[in-house]
Residue, then its C-alpha position, 0 to 999 in steps of 0.5 A: m793293601l789296595t783295600l786300605l787305600f780305597d778305605g783311606i780315600a773314602y775317609g779322606m773324601l769324607l773329611f773333605v766334605l766336613a772341613v771344606g766349609l771351614a776352609v772357605t769361611l776362614g778364607l773369606m771371613n778370616f774367622i777362626n771358627l772352631a765350632h765348625g764341628a758342632f755343625a757336623m755333629a748337628g747334621g749327624y744327629v738330624t739324620v739319626l733322629l729323623m730315621d729313629r723317631a720319624g721313620v725318614p729313609f737314610l737318603a732322604t735325611l741327607p738333604l734335610a741335614f744340609v738344609l737344617t744346618a745351613a739354616a742354623g748357620a745362617l741364623l748364627e752368622r747374623t746373630l752371633y758370628r757377625p759381631m765377632v768378625a772384627k774381633p781379635h783372633l783370640d776372642q774368636v777362638l774362645f768364642s767358638i770353643g765356648l759354642v762347642f762346649m755348649a753344643s756338646a752339653a746340650v746334646d748330652f742333656f737332651i739326647g744322651s751321651q750314648q754312641q748313636i747307631v745309623k742303620l744303613p739301607a740294605f743296598l749300602g751294606g756289605r762289601f764286594e770284590l772288584g779286581g781282588v779289592g774289597i770295596g765297601k758299598y757305603r764307602l764307595f757311595i761316600v767317594v762318589l757323592c763327595a767327588l760330585l760335591a767337590v766338582a760342583l763346589q769347584l764349578v760354583l766358585v769358578r763358573t757362576r756370578f756368585g763365585s766371582r762375587l765371592r772371590a772379589a769379596v775375599d780379595d778386597p771386601r771394601v772394593a767389592s762393596g764399592l762395586g755394588i756387591d753386597v758383601n754381608r749377603v755373600f758372607l751370609l750365604t757362604f757361611a750357611a753353605g759351609s755349615g750345611l756341608a759340615g752337617l751333610g758330612g756329619a750325616l754321612g760320617a755318623e756311621v763311619l766316624g761314630l757319633d756322640p756329644s764329644f764329636p766336635l772335640k774329637f775331630m776338631v784337630y782333623f778339620l784344622i789339619v785339613v785347612a792348615v795343610g790344604g790352604t784356604s784359597s782353593i777347593t783343590g788344596p783341602l781336597l788333597a790334604a784330606l786325601l793325604l790325611g785319610i790315607a795316612d790315618v788308615f794306613g797308620k792305624y792298621h800297620a802301627p795302631k799306637l803310632g797312628a796319630f803321630i804319623v798324621t801329625t808328623l806328615m802335617i809338620v813336614i808339609l807345613l815346613w815345606r809349604p807354610q801357607g798350605l799346598f795350594a796357597r796363592r802367591g803372595a798370600g801372607 
């Protein structure tokens, strides 16, 4: 039971890193980016290709996955996303869904549709016993790394000048711009960071979740559940939502494999009926 709990926590922490970028960009830009999973897929393929074709060690591929997907996010924000920000939400949904299908088709054409295999370093393989609980070394690595990322993100948002400018841009972009804040630059950096986090999550999750061209479509619903349940006004909300989703999914698939998705969806509905704006929505949020 405790082993399942730990695996659920590891899964939830991974979902948090994958989805937190979507939560931040949705809360900041009010843009429904359903193509967020494509950046996660890109990060996973960066890791796989660098390891298989360039011999880059696994740990060295993780920052590269973040940087390269962040750069791709910055480029796409300037060229494709920014003109769509003022469009209706339906246009944004159709646009981002189109990007998902294009990205999946491109990966299928250039790399292939086969499931990718990530060869972890020997020291991250296997399990060990701690107090009678079987703990996977790689899952422990995911928990520690993702926890550090969550703390770092919270500190950036709360303690730094960029975080204060970001919060100001979220609250009222016009007033923030009048105060001398370059709102477009804040949007660009935030979108790039969110894309980079998705890429890092994809790199970390390639071994746990599996990686193939259908990745963005398979996990799109999970990202949306994390954002819907956790809200977009804080880091704490998506973190708690991802942990709840991860634990419920692992326990559900273990005890009732045929009802796993039903359990997760039911949990989401109950939480949203209780807190329609998310677990940690700000007061007065519409």
